[in-house]
Each structure stands twice: as C-alpha cells, then as structure tokens.
PDB file of N, CA, C and O in Angstrom:
ATOM      1  N   MET A   1      -4.476 -14.096  24.205  1.00  0.00           N
ATOM      2  CA  MET A   1      -3.520 -14.376  25.256  1.00  0.00           C
ATOM      3  C   MET A   1      -3.742 -13.434  26.437  1.00  0.00           C
ATOM      4  O   MET A   1      -3.866 -13.878  27.578  1.00  0.00           O
ATOM      5  N   ILE A   2      -3.790 -12.140  26.158  1.00  0.00           N
ATOM      6  CA  ILE A   2      -3.984 -11.169  27.229  1.00  0.00           C
ATOM      7  C   ILE A   2      -5.355 -11.365  27.858  1.00  0.00           C
ATOM      8  O   ILE A   2      -5.507 -11.310  29.078  1.00  0.00           O
ATOM      9  N   ASP A   3      -6.352 -11.594  27.008  1.00  0.00           N
ATOM     10  CA  ASP A   3      -7.710 -11.809  27.502  1.00  0.00           C
ATOM     11  C   ASP A   3      -7.750 -13.026  28.425  1.00  0.00           C
ATOM     12  O   ASP A   3      -8.398 -13.005  29.471  1.00  0.00           O
ATOM     13  N   HIS A   4      -7.056 -14.072  28.027  1.00  0.00           N
ATOM     14  CA  HIS A   4      -6.996 -15.295  28.839  1.00  0.00           C
ATOM     15  C   HIS A   4      -6.336 -15.007  30.188  1.00  0.00           C
ATOM     16  O   HIS A   4      -6.831 -15.445  31.227  1.00  0.00           O
ATOM     17  N   LYS A   5      -5.232 -14.280  30.175  1.00  0.00           N
ATOM     18  CA  LYS A   5      -4.518 -13.951  31.415  1.00  0.00           C
ATOM     19  C   LYS A   5      -5.380 -13.089  32.333  1.00  0.00           C
ATOM     20  O   LYS A   5      -5.388 -13.282  33.549  1.00  0.00           O
ATOM     21  N   LEU A   6      -6.106 -12.136  31.743  1.00  0.00           N
ATOM     22  CA  LEU A   6      -6.981 -11.299  32.561  1.00  0.00           C
ATOM     23  C   LEU A   6      -8.108 -12.124  33.175  1.00  0.00           C
ATOM     24  O   LEU A   6      -8.483 -11.900  34.326  1.00  0.00           O
ATOM     25  N   ASN A   7      -8.646 -13.067  32.424  1.00  0.00           N
ATOM     26  CA  ASN A   7      -9.684 -13.948  32.979  1.00  0.00           C
ATOM     27  C   ASN A   7      -9.140 -14.768  34.140  1.00  0.00           C
ATOM     28  O   ASN A   7      -9.823 -14.946  35.149  1.00  0.00           O
ATOM     29  N   GLU A   8      -7.916 -15.268  34.004  1.00  0.00           N
ATOM     30  CA  GLU A   8      -7.283 -16.003  35.102  1.00  0.00           C
ATOM     31  C   GLU A   8      -7.112 -15.112  36.322  1.00  0.00           C
ATOM     32  O   GLU A   8      -7.373 -15.531  37.449  1.00  0.00           O
ATOM     33  N   LEU A   9      -6.677 -13.894  36.091  1.00  0.00           N
ATOM     34  CA  LEU A   9      -6.481 -12.952  37.189  1.00  0.00           C
ATOM     35  C   LEU A   9      -7.803 -12.659  37.897  1.00  0.00           C
ATOM     36  O   LEU A   9      -7.855 -12.607  39.126  1.00  0.00           O
ATOM     37  N   ILE A  10      -8.854 -12.472  37.131  1.00  0.00           N
ATOM     38  CA  ILE A  10     -10.173 -12.212  37.718  1.00  0.00           C
ATOM     39  C   ILE A  10     -10.614 -13.403  38.569  1.00  0.00           C
ATOM     40  O   ILE A  10     -11.149 -13.216  39.662  1.00  0.00           O
ATOM     41  N   LYS A  11     -10.394 -14.627  38.079  1.00  0.00           N
ATOM     42  CA  LYS A  11     -10.758 -15.821  38.845  1.00  0.00           C
ATOM     43  C   LYS A  11      -9.962 -15.907  40.144  1.00  0.00           C
ATOM     44  O   LYS A  11     -10.506 -16.253  41.192  1.00  0.00           O
ATOM     45  N   LYS A  12      -8.670 -15.589  40.067  1.00  0.00           N
ATOM     46  CA  LYS A  12      -7.838 -15.635  41.274  1.00  0.00           C
ATOM     47  C   LYS A  12      -8.287 -14.593  42.287  1.00  0.00           C
ATOM     48  O   LYS A  12      -8.330 -14.859  43.488  1.00  0.00           O
ATOM     49  N   ILE A  13      -8.618 -13.410  41.797  1.00  0.00           N
ATOM     50  CA  ILE A  13      -9.091 -12.360  42.700  1.00  0.00           C
ATOM     51  C   ILE A  13     -10.408 -12.787  43.344  1.00  0.00           C
ATOM     52  O   ILE A  13     -10.604 -12.620  44.548  1.00  0.00           O
ATOM     53  N   ALA A  14     -11.306 -13.339  42.532  1.00  0.00           N
ATOM     54  CA  ALA A  14     -12.619 -13.749  43.043  1.00  0.00           C
ATOM     55  C   ALA A  14     -12.501 -14.860  44.089  1.00  0.00           C
ATOM     56  O   ALA A  14     -13.287 -14.906  45.034  1.00  0.00           O
ATOM     57  N   SER A  15     -11.529 -15.749  43.924  1.00  0.00           N
ATOM     58  CA  SER A  15     -11.389 -16.856  44.872  1.00  0.00           C
ATOM     59  C   SER A  15     -10.415 -16.546  46.011  1.00  0.00           C
ATOM     60  O   SER A  15     -10.143 -17.413  46.843  1.00  0.00           O
ATOM     61  N   SER A  16      -9.900 -15.345  46.055  1.00  0.00           N
ATOM     62  CA  SER A  16      -8.928 -15.000  47.094  1.00  0.00           C
ATOM     63  C   SER A  16      -9.627 -14.719  48.428  1.00  0.00           C
ATOM     64  O   SER A  16     -10.855 -14.691  48.512  1.00  0.00           O
ATOM     65  N   ASN A  17      -8.826 -14.517  49.447  1.00  0.00           N
ATOM     66  CA  ASN A  17      -9.339 -14.248  50.791  1.00  0.00           C
ATOM     67  C   ASN A  17      -9.618 -12.771  51.028  1.00  0.00           C
ATOM     68  O   ASN A  17      -9.924 -12.372  52.152  1.00  0.00           O
ATOM     69  N   LEU A  18      -9.518 -11.968  50.000  1.00  0.00           N
ATOM     70  CA  LEU A  18      -9.784 -10.540  50.150  1.00  0.00           C
ATOM     71  C   LEU A  18     -11.252 -10.305  50.467  1.00  0.00           C
ATOM     72  O   LEU A  18     -12.114 -11.120  50.138  1.00  0.00           O
ATOM     73  N   SER A  19     -11.519  -9.185  51.108  1.00  0.00           N
ATOM     74  CA  SER A  19     -12.915  -8.832  51.381  1.00  0.00           C
ATOM     75  C   SER A  19     -13.590  -8.412  50.078  1.00  0.00           C
ATOM     76  O   SER A  19     -12.924  -8.045  49.110  1.00  0.00           O
ATOM     77  N   GLU A  20     -14.908  -8.471  50.070  1.00  0.00           N
ATOM     78  CA  GLU A  20     -15.665  -8.109  48.867  1.00  0.00           C
ATOM     79  C   GLU A  20     -15.415  -6.656  48.468  1.00  0.00           C
ATOM     80  O   GLU A  20     -15.413  -6.336  47.279  1.00  0.00           O
ATOM     81  N   THR A  21     -15.206  -5.777  49.444  1.00  0.00           N
ATOM     82  CA  THR A  21     -14.955  -4.365  49.124  1.00  0.00           C
ATOM     83  C   THR A  21     -13.608  -4.186  48.436  1.00  0.00           C
ATOM     84  O   THR A  21     -13.424  -3.242  47.668  1.00  0.00           O
ATOM     85  N   ASP A  22     -12.666  -5.088  48.707  1.00  0.00           N
ATOM     86  CA  ASP A  22     -11.368  -5.031  48.029  1.00  0.00           C
ATOM     87  C   ASP A  22     -11.415  -5.719  46.660  1.00  0.00           C
ATOM     88  O   ASP A  22     -10.749  -5.292  45.717  1.00  0.00           O
ATOM     89  N   LYS A  23     -12.210  -6.787  46.567  1.00  0.00           N
ATOM     90  CA  LYS A  23     -12.293  -7.549  45.318  1.00  0.00           C
ATOM     91  C   LYS A  23     -12.972  -6.754  44.204  1.00  0.00           C
ATOM     92  O   LYS A  23     -12.515  -6.753  43.061  1.00  0.00           O
ATOM     93  N   GLU A  24     -14.054  -6.085  44.548  1.00  0.00           N
ATOM     94  CA  GLU A  24     -14.859  -5.409  43.527  1.00  0.00           C
ATOM     95  C   GLU A  24     -14.063  -4.412  42.691  1.00  0.00           C
ATOM     96  O   GLU A  24     -14.145  -4.459  41.464  1.00  0.00           O
ATOM     97  N   PRO A  25     -13.286  -3.498  43.313  1.00  0.00           N
ATOM     98  CA  PRO A  25     -12.531  -2.559  42.466  1.00  0.00           C
ATOM     99  C   PRO A  25     -11.450  -3.243  41.625  1.00  0.00           C
ATOM    100  O   PRO A  25     -11.170  -2.810  40.507  1.00  0.00           O
ATOM    101  N   LEU A  26     -10.847  -4.296  42.152  1.00  0.00           N
ATOM    102  CA  LEU A  26      -9.822  -5.014  41.387  1.00  0.00           C
ATOM    103  C   LEU A  26     -10.432  -5.701  40.169  1.00  0.00           C
ATOM    104  O   LEU A  26      -9.880  -5.639  39.071  1.00  0.00           O
ATOM    105  N   ILE A  27     -11.563  -6.349  40.367  1.00  0.00           N
ATOM    106  CA  ILE A  27     -12.234  -7.020  39.253  1.00  0.00           C
ATOM    107  C   ILE A  27     -12.729  -5.991  38.243  1.00  0.00           C
ATOM    108  O   ILE A  27     -12.633  -6.207  37.035  1.00  0.00           O
ATOM    109  N   ALA A  28     -13.257  -4.874  38.737  1.00  0.00           N
ATOM    110  CA  ALA A  28     -13.721  -3.816  37.833  1.00  0.00           C
ATOM    111  C   ALA A  28     -12.558  -3.263  37.010  1.00  0.00           C
ATOM    112  O   ALA A  28     -12.716  -2.978  35.823  1.00  0.00           O
ATOM    113  N   SER A  29     -11.402  -3.114  37.631  1.00  0.00           N
ATOM    114  CA  SER A  29     -10.223  -2.626  36.908  1.00  0.00           C
ATOM    115  C   SER A  29      -9.809  -3.612  35.821  1.00  0.00           C
ATOM    116  O   SER A  29      -9.456  -3.204  34.715  1.00  0.00           O
ATOM    117  N   CYS A  30      -9.850  -4.887  36.127  1.00  0.00           N
ATOM    118  CA  CYS A  30      -9.517  -5.909  35.123  1.00  0.00           C
ATOM    119  C   CYS A  30     -10.503  -5.866  33.961  1.00  0.00           C
ATOM    120  O   CYS A  30     -10.108  -5.985  32.802  1.00  0.00           O
ATOM    121  N   GLN A  31     -11.776  -5.697  34.270  1.00  0.00           N
ATOM    122  CA  GLN A  31     -12.791  -5.604  33.213  1.00  0.00           C
ATOM    123  C   GLN A  31     -12.550  -4.369  32.345  1.00  0.00           C
ATOM    124  O   GLN A  31     -12.691  -4.432  31.124  1.00  0.00           O
ATOM    125  N   ASP A  32     -12.188  -3.246  32.972  1.00  0.00           N
ATOM    126  CA  ASP A  32     -11.883  -2.025  32.216  1.00  0.00           C
ATOM    127  C   ASP A  32     -10.696  -2.242  31.285  1.00  0.00           C
ATOM    128  O   ASP A  32     -10.705  -1.799  30.137  1.00  0.00           O
ATOM    129  N   ILE A  33      -9.683  -2.921  31.787  1.00  0.00           N
ATOM    130  CA  ILE A  33      -8.498  -3.206  30.970  1.00  0.00           C
ATOM    131  C   ILE A  33      -8.889  -4.074  29.773  1.00  0.00           C
ATOM    132  O   ILE A  33      -8.441  -3.824  28.654  1.00  0.00           O
ATOM    133  N   LYS A  34      -9.723  -5.092  30.004  1.00  0.00           N
ATOM    134  CA  LYS A  34     -10.168  -5.967  28.912  1.00  0.00           C
ATOM    135  C   LYS A  34     -10.915  -5.181  27.842  1.00  0.00           C
ATOM    136  O   LYS A  34     -10.674  -5.366  26.649  1.00  0.00           O
ATOM    137  N   SER A  35     -11.819  -4.306  28.268  1.00  0.00           N
ATOM    138  CA  SER A  35     -12.591  -3.542  27.278  1.00  0.00           C
ATOM    139  C   SER A  35     -11.703  -2.552  26.531  1.00  0.00           C
ATOM    140  O   SER A  35     -11.899  -2.327  25.337  1.00  0.00           O
ATOM    141  N   THR A  36     -10.737  -1.964  27.215  1.00  0.00           N
ATOM    142  CA  THR A  36      -9.813  -1.037  26.566  1.00  0.00           C
ATOM    143  C   THR A  36      -8.967  -1.760  25.523  1.00  0.00           C
ATOM    144  O   THR A  36      -8.765  -1.245  24.423  1.00  0.00           O
ATOM    145  N   ILE A  37      -8.477  -2.932  25.856  1.00  0.00           N
ATOM    146  CA  ILE A  37      -7.674  -3.719  24.916  1.00  0.00           C
ATOM    147  C   ILE A  37      -8.513  -4.114  23.708  1.00  0.00           C
ATOM    148  O   ILE A  37      -8.037  -4.067  22.574  1.00  0.00           O
ATOM    149  N   HIS A  38      -9.760  -4.501  23.953  1.00  0.00           N
ATOM    150  CA  HIS A  38     -10.649  -4.878  22.850  1.00  0.00           C
ATOM    151  C   HIS A  38     -10.861  -3.691  21.910  1.00  0.00           C
ATOM    152  O   HIS A  38     -10.821  -3.849  20.689  1.00  0.00           O
ATOM    153  N   THR A  39     -11.086  -2.511  22.474  1.00  0.00           N
ATOM    154  CA  THR A  39     -11.273  -1.301  21.672  1.00  0.00           C
ATOM    155  C   THR A  39     -10.011  -0.975  20.884  1.00  0.00           C
ATOM    156  O   THR A  39     -10.087  -0.609  19.711  1.00  0.00           O
ATOM    157  N   MET A  40      -8.858  -1.104  21.521  1.00  0.00           N
ATOM    158  CA  MET A  40      -7.593  -0.826  20.842  1.00  0.00           C
ATOM    159  C   MET A  40      -7.391  -1.780  19.673  1.00  0.00           C
ATOM    160  O   MET A  40      -6.945  -1.364  18.604  1.00  0.00           O
ATOM    161  N   ASN A  41      -7.715  -3.052  19.865  1.00  0.00           N
ATOM    162  CA  ASN A  41      -7.562  -4.034  18.787  1.00  0.00           C
ATOM    163  C   ASN A  41      -8.445  -3.692  17.604  1.00  0.00           C
ATOM    164  O   ASN A  41      -8.015  -3.811  16.457  1.00  0.00           O
ATOM    165  N   GLN A  42      -9.678  -3.267  17.864  1.00  0.00           N
ATOM    166  CA  GLN A  42     -10.578  -2.881  16.780  1.00  0.00           C
ATOM    167  C   GLN A  42     -10.031  -1.665  16.043  1.00  0.00           C
ATOM    168  O   GLN A  42     -10.075  -1.612  14.813  1.00  0.00           O
ATOM    169  N   ASN A  43      -9.513  -0.683  16.792  1.00  0.00           N
ATOM    170  CA  ASN A  43      -8.949   0.516  16.163  1.00  0.00           C
ATOM    171  C   ASN A  43      -7.737   0.167  15.313  1.00  0.00           C
ATOM    172  O   ASN A  43      -7.556   0.724  14.230  1.00  0.00           O
ATOM    173  N   GLN A  44      -6.908  -0.748  15.794  1.00  0.00           N
ATOM    174  CA  GLN A  44      -5.734  -1.156  15.026  1.00  0.00           C
ATOM    175  C   GLN A  44      -6.136  -1.834  13.724  1.00  0.00           C
ATOM    176  O   GLN A  44      -5.512  -1.605  12.687  1.00  0.00           O
ATOM    177  N   LEU A  45      -7.167  -2.662  13.769  1.00  0.00           N
ATOM    178  CA  LEU A  45      -7.632  -3.322  12.547  1.00  0.00           C
ATOM    179  C   LEU A  45      -8.114  -2.301  11.532  1.00  0.00           C
ATOM    180  O   LEU A  45      -7.833  -2.429  10.341  1.00  0.00           O
ATOM    181  N   GLU A  46      -8.839  -1.287  11.992  1.00  0.00           N
ATOM    182  CA  GLU A  46      -9.312  -0.239  11.092  1.00  0.00           C
ATOM    183  C   GLU A  46      -8.134   0.533  10.505  1.00  0.00           C
ATOM    184  O   GLU A  46      -8.126   0.843   9.313  1.00  0.00           O
ATOM    185  N   ASN A  47      -7.138   0.847  11.339  1.00  0.00           N
ATOM    186  CA  ASN A  47      -5.964   1.572  10.857  1.00  0.00           C
ATOM    187  C   ASN A  47      -5.192   0.753   9.825  1.00  0.00           C
ATOM    188  O   ASN A  47      -4.696   1.303   8.842  1.00  0.00           O
ATOM    189  N   ILE A  48      -5.091  -0.542  10.041  1.00  0.00           N
ATOM    190  CA  ILE A  48      -4.394  -1.407   9.086  1.00  0.00           C
ATOM    191  C   ILE A  48      -5.114  -1.402   7.744  1.00  0.00           C
ATOM    192  O   ILE A  48      -4.477  -1.321   6.694  1.00  0.00           O
ATOM    193  N   LYS A  49      -6.444  -1.490   7.777  1.00  0.00           N
ATOM    194  CA  LYS A  49      -7.218  -1.470   6.536  1.00  0.00           C
ATOM    195  C   LYS A  49      -7.032  -0.146   5.803  1.00  0.00           C
ATOM    196  O   LYS A  49      -6.855  -0.129   4.585  1.00  0.00           O
ATOM    197  N   GLN A  50      -7.073   0.971   6.547  1.00  0.00           N
ATOM    198  CA  GLN A  50      -6.910   2.286   5.929  1.00  0.00           C
ATOM    199  C   GLN A  50      -5.518   2.432   5.329  1.00  0.00           C
ATOM    200  O   GLN A  50      -5.364   2.966   4.231  1.00  0.00           O
ATOM    201  N   THR A  51      -4.513   1.961   6.044  1.00  0.00           N
ATOM    202  CA  THR A  51      -3.143   2.047   5.548  1.00  0.00           C
ATOM    203  C   THR A  51      -2.990   1.243   4.263  1.00  0.00           C
ATOM    204  O   THR A  51      -2.354   1.700   3.313  1.00  0.00           O
ATOM    205  N   HIS A  52      -3.565   0.060   4.233  1.00  0.00           N
ATOM    206  CA  HIS A  52      -3.493  -0.776   3.029  1.00  0.00           C
ATOM    207  C   HIS A  52      -4.173  -0.084   1.849  1.00  0.00           C
ATOM    208  O   HIS A  52      -3.662  -0.123   0.730  1.00  0.00           O
ATOM    209  N   GLN A  53      -5.315   0.546   2.090  1.00  0.00           N
ATOM    210  CA  GLN A  53      -6.024   1.250   1.021  1.00  0.00           C
ATOM    211  C   GLN A  53      -5.194   2.419   0.503  1.00  0.00           C
ATOM    212  O   GLN A  53      -5.107   2.634  -0.706  1.00  0.00           O
ATOM    213  N   LYS A  54      -4.586   3.171   1.414  1.00  0.00           N
ATOM    214  CA  LYS A  54      -3.791   4.329   1.000  1.00  0.00           C
ATOM    215  C   LYS A  54      -2.551   3.890   0.234  1.00  0.00           C
ATOM    216  O   LYS A  54      -2.138   4.552  -0.718  1.00  0.00           O
ATOM    217  N   LEU A  55      -1.959   2.776   0.646  1.00  0.00           N
ATOM    218  CA  LEU A  55      -0.801   2.258  -0.070  1.00  0.00           C
ATOM    219  C   LEU A  55      -1.178   1.842  -1.482  1.00  0.00           C
ATOM    220  O   LEU A  55      -0.427   2.079  -2.429  1.00  0.00           O
ATOM    221  N   SER A  56      -2.338   1.225  -1.621  1.00  0.00           N
ATOM    222  CA  SER A  56      -2.810   0.827  -2.952  1.00  0.00           C
ATOM    223  C   SER A  56      -3.029   2.049  -3.831  1.00  0.00           C
ATOM    224  O   SER A  56      -2.691   2.036  -5.015  1.00  0.00           O
ATOM    225  N   GLU A  57      -3.593   3.102  -3.255  1.00  0.00           N
ATOM    226  CA  GLU A  57      -3.812   4.334  -4.013  1.00  0.00           C
ATOM    227  C   GLU A  57      -2.485   4.947  -4.441  1.00  0.00           C
ATOM    228  O   GLU A  57      -2.359   5.443  -5.560  1.00  0.00           O
ATOM    229  N   LEU A  58      -1.496   4.912  -3.552  1.00  0.00           N
ATOM    230  CA  LEU A  58      -0.181   5.457  -3.874  1.00  0.00           C
ATOM    231  C   LEU A  58       0.480   4.648  -4.987  1.00  0.00           C
ATOM    232  O   LEU A  58       1.088   5.219  -5.893  1.00  0.00           O
ATOM    233  N   GLU A  59       0.364   3.336  -4.923  1.00  0.00           N
ATOM    234  CA  GLU A  59       0.933   2.494  -5.979  1.00  0.00           C
ATOM    235  C   GLU A  59       0.276   2.794  -7.322  1.00  0.00           C
ATOM    236  O   GLU A  59       0.957   2.832  -8.348  1.00  0.00           O
ATOM    237  N   LYS A  60      -1.029   3.004  -7.328  1.00  0.00           N
ATOM    238  CA  LYS A  60      -1.730   3.357  -8.567  1.00  0.00           C
ATOM    239  C   LYS A  60      -1.237   4.700  -9.096  1.00  0.00           C
ATOM    240  O   LYS A  60      -1.055   4.868 -10.302  1.00  0.00           O
ATOM    241  N   PHE A  61      -1.020   5.655  -8.191  1.00  0.00           N
ATOM    242  CA  PHE A  61      -0.518   6.966  -8.602  1.00  0.00           C
ATOM    243  C   PHE A  61       0.859   6.826  -9.238  1.00  0.00           C
ATOM    244  O   PHE A  61       1.131   7.432 -10.274  1.00  0.00           O
ATOM    245  N   GLU A  62       1.736   6.021  -8.617  1.00  0.00           N
ATOM    246  CA  GLU A  62       3.076   5.807  -9.165  1.00  0.00           C
ATOM    247  C   GLU A  62       3.022   5.181 -10.556  1.00  0.00           C
ATOM    248  O   GLU A  62       3.813   5.532 -11.432  1.00  0.00           O
ATOM    249  N   ILE A  63       2.098   4.264 -10.750  1.00  0.00           N
ATOM    250  CA  ILE A  63       1.964   3.612 -12.058  1.00  0.00           C
ATOM    251  C   ILE A  63       1.412   4.583 -13.097  1.00  0.00           C
ATOM    252  O   ILE A  63       1.878   4.610 -14.236  1.00  0.00           O
ATOM    253  N   ASN A  64       0.423   5.375 -12.705  1.00  0.00           N
ATOM    254  CA  ASN A  64      -0.233   6.289 -13.644  1.00  0.00           C
ATOM    255  C   ASN A  64       0.582   7.544 -13.940  1.00  0.00           C
ATOM    256  O   ASN A  64       0.411   8.157 -14.994  1.00  0.00           O
ATOM    257  N   HIS A  65       1.465   7.933 -13.024  1.00  0.00           N
ATOM    258  CA  HIS A  65       2.230   9.174 -13.188  1.00  0.00           C
ATOM    259  C   HIS A  65       3.712   8.939 -12.874  1.00  0.00           C
ATOM    260  O   HIS A  65       4.223   9.465 -11.885  1.00  0.00           O
ATOM    261  N   PRO A  66       4.397   8.163 -13.697  1.00  0.00           N
ATOM    262  CA  PRO A  66       5.798   7.845 -13.396  1.00  0.00           C
ATOM    263  C   PRO A  66       6.718   9.064 -13.449  1.00  0.00           C
ATOM    264  O   PRO A  66       7.678   9.139 -12.682  1.00  0.00           O
ATOM    265  N   HIS A  67       6.444  10.014 -14.333  1.00  0.00           N
ATOM    266  CA  HIS A  67       7.309  11.186 -14.441  1.00  0.00           C
ATOM    267  C   HIS A  67       7.203  12.057 -13.186  1.00  0.00           C
ATOM    268  O   HIS A  67       8.218  12.512 -12.658  1.00  0.00           O
ATOM    269  N   ILE A  68       6.000  12.285 -12.717  1.00  0.00           N
ATOM    270  CA  ILE A  68       5.811  13.087 -11.497  1.00  0.00           C
ATOM    271  C   ILE A  68       6.466  12.388 -10.309  1.00  0.00           C
ATOM    272  O   ILE A  68       7.124  13.029  -9.490  1.00  0.00           O
ATOM    273  N   THR A  69       6.284  11.081 -10.220  1.00  0.00           N
ATOM    274  CA  THR A  69       6.879  10.315  -9.128  1.00  0.00           C
ATOM    275  C   THR A  69       8.397  10.416  -9.161  1.00  0.00           C
ATOM    276  O   THR A  69       9.033  10.564  -8.118  1.00  0.00           O
ATOM    277  N   SER A  70       8.973  10.336 -10.339  1.00  0.00           N
ATOM    278  CA  SER A  70      10.424  10.449 -10.489  1.00  0.00           C
ATOM    279  C   SER A  70      10.916  11.824 -10.066  1.00  0.00           C
ATOM    280  O   SER A  70      11.925  11.940  -9.372  1.00  0.00           O
ATOM    281  N   CYS A  71      10.207  12.865 -10.483  1.00  0.00           N
ATOM    282  CA  CYS A  71      10.594  14.234 -10.113  1.00  0.00           C
ATOM    283  C   CYS A  71      10.532  14.439  -8.602  1.00  0.00           C
ATOM    284  O   CYS A  71      11.429  15.049  -8.019  1.00  0.00           O
ATOM    285  N   ILE A  72       9.483  13.935  -7.974  1.00  0.00           N
ATOM    286  CA  ILE A  72       9.347  14.065  -6.520  1.00  0.00           C
ATOM    287  C   ILE A  72      10.466  13.312  -5.820  1.00  0.00           C
ATOM    288  O   ILE A  72      11.004  13.790  -4.821  1.00  0.00           O
ATOM    289  N   ASP A  73      10.821  12.147  -6.330  1.00  0.00           N
ATOM    290  CA  ASP A  73      11.899  11.357  -5.745  1.00  0.00           C
ATOM    291  C   ASP A  73      13.229  12.096  -5.837  1.00  0.00           C
ATOM    292  O   ASP A  73      13.978  12.154  -4.862  1.00  0.00           O
ATOM    293  N   ILE A  74      13.521  12.657  -7.002  1.00  0.00           N
ATOM    294  CA  ILE A  74      14.775  13.406  -7.190  1.00  0.00           C
ATOM    295  C   ILE A  74      14.814  14.614  -6.264  1.00  0.00           C
ATOM    296  O   ILE A  74      15.840  14.886  -5.641  1.00  0.00           O
ATOM    297  N   LEU A  75      13.708  15.339  -6.169  1.00  0.00           N
ATOM    298  CA  LEU A  75      13.636  16.512  -5.299  1.00  0.00           C
ATOM    299  C   LEU A  75      13.845  16.115  -3.842  1.00  0.00           C
ATOM    300  O   LEU A  75      14.593  16.780  -3.125  1.00  0.00           O
ATOM    301  N   ALA A  76      13.203  15.053  -3.399  1.00  0.00           N
ATOM    302  CA  ALA A  76      13.330  14.612  -2.010  1.00  0.00           C
ATOM    303  C   ALA A  76      14.760  14.182  -1.693  1.00  0.00           C
ATOM    304  O   ALA A  76      15.284  14.508  -0.628  1.00  0.00           O
ATOM    305  N   ARG A  77      15.396  13.448  -2.616  1.00  0.00           N
ATOM    306  CA  ARG A  77      16.783  13.032  -2.383  1.00  0.00           C
ATOM    307  C   ARG A  77      17.728  14.221  -2.357  1.00  0.00           C
ATOM    308  O   ARG A  77      18.657  14.255  -1.550  1.00  0.00           O
ATOM    309  N   THR A  78      17.499  15.204  -3.237  1.00  0.00           N
ATOM    310  CA  THR A  78      18.349  16.398  -3.269  1.00  0.00           C
ATOM    311  C   THR A  78      18.225  17.173  -1.967  1.00  0.00           C
ATOM    312  O   THR A  78      19.231  17.584  -1.388  1.00  0.00           O
ATOM    313  N   LEU A  79      16.999  17.374  -1.505  1.00  0.00           N
ATOM    314  CA  LEU A  79      16.787  18.089  -0.241  1.00  0.00           C
ATOM    315  C   LEU A  79      17.397  17.329   0.928  1.00  0.00           C
ATOM    316  O   LEU A  79      17.932  17.934   1.857  1.00  0.00           O
ATOM    317  N   SER A  80      17.317  16.015   0.881  1.00  0.00           N
ATOM    318  CA  SER A  80      17.898  15.198   1.941  1.00  0.00           C
ATOM    319  C   SER A  80      19.412  15.356   1.984  1.00  0.00           C
ATOM    320  O   SER A  80      20.000  15.460   3.060  1.00  0.00           O
ATOM    321  N   ARG A  81      20.034  15.374   0.825  1.00  0.00           N
ATOM    322  CA  ARG A  81      21.493  15.542   0.765  1.00  0.00           C
ATOM    323  C   ARG A  81      21.924  16.917   1.256  1.00  0.00           C
ATOM    324  O   ARG A  81      23.021  17.083   1.789  1.00  0.00           O
ATOM    325  N   LEU A  82      21.045  17.907   1.069  1.00  0.00           N
ATOM    326  CA  LEU A  82      21.349  19.261   1.533  1.00  0.00           C
ATOM    327  C   LEU A  82      21.079  19.429   3.028  1.00  0.00           C
ATOM    328  O   LEU A  82      21.405  20.460   3.617  1.00  0.00           O
ATOM    329  N   GLY A  83      20.488  18.420   3.623  1.00  0.00           N
ATOM    330  CA  GLY A  83      20.203  18.483   5.053  1.00  0.00           C
ATOM    331  C   GLY A  83      18.909  19.195   5.391  1.00  0.00           C
ATOM    332  O   GLY A  83      18.690  19.605   6.531  1.00  0.00           O
ATOM    333  N   VAL A  84      18.055  19.338   4.392  1.00  0.00           N
ATOM    334  CA  VAL A  84      16.782  20.031   4.616  1.00  0.00           C
ATOM    335  C   VAL A  84      15.722  19.035   4.982  1.00  0.00           C
ATOM    336  O   VAL A  84      14.573  19.412   5.212  1.00  0.00           O
TER     337      VAL A  84
END
C-alpha cells in the first residue's frame, strides 16, 4: 500500500510543472523513503521470527522445569505486590 502510494507520488512529481532541479530531490527523497520502508519490513520479519523462536524455547523451559517456573512466578507476584 505504502509502496503503491509512493509510486503514485513519484509519477505525479515527474509529470508536474516543476523544474527538473526541483523534481530530482523530491523523487530522490521518495526513493529513499521506499528503501527505508523496505529495510524496516525486512527487519520486522527477522524480529518476528526471533521472537517466535524465543517464545518456543520459553515454553519448552516451562514444560521441562515446572517447579522452577512456579517459584519464579510466586517470587515475581510477591515482589509486584510489595511494589518492587
């Protein structure tokens, strides 16, 4: 969606009555925005994958060590009630 809108904006700038010296920096800025968004999307996908992997590891830990998990939960709730 954003990529489509940026392409439309670039076309409008290119077909506008602005001088070439004014068009070039505007189009370059739009291209920079597109590449930045693309990079951000790739980083978000990697972060999502890492988060999913870490969650799976945590679930395995909870299954393999229920007593430790219970103790940590009790400690965290107690500290929370104390305002720590």
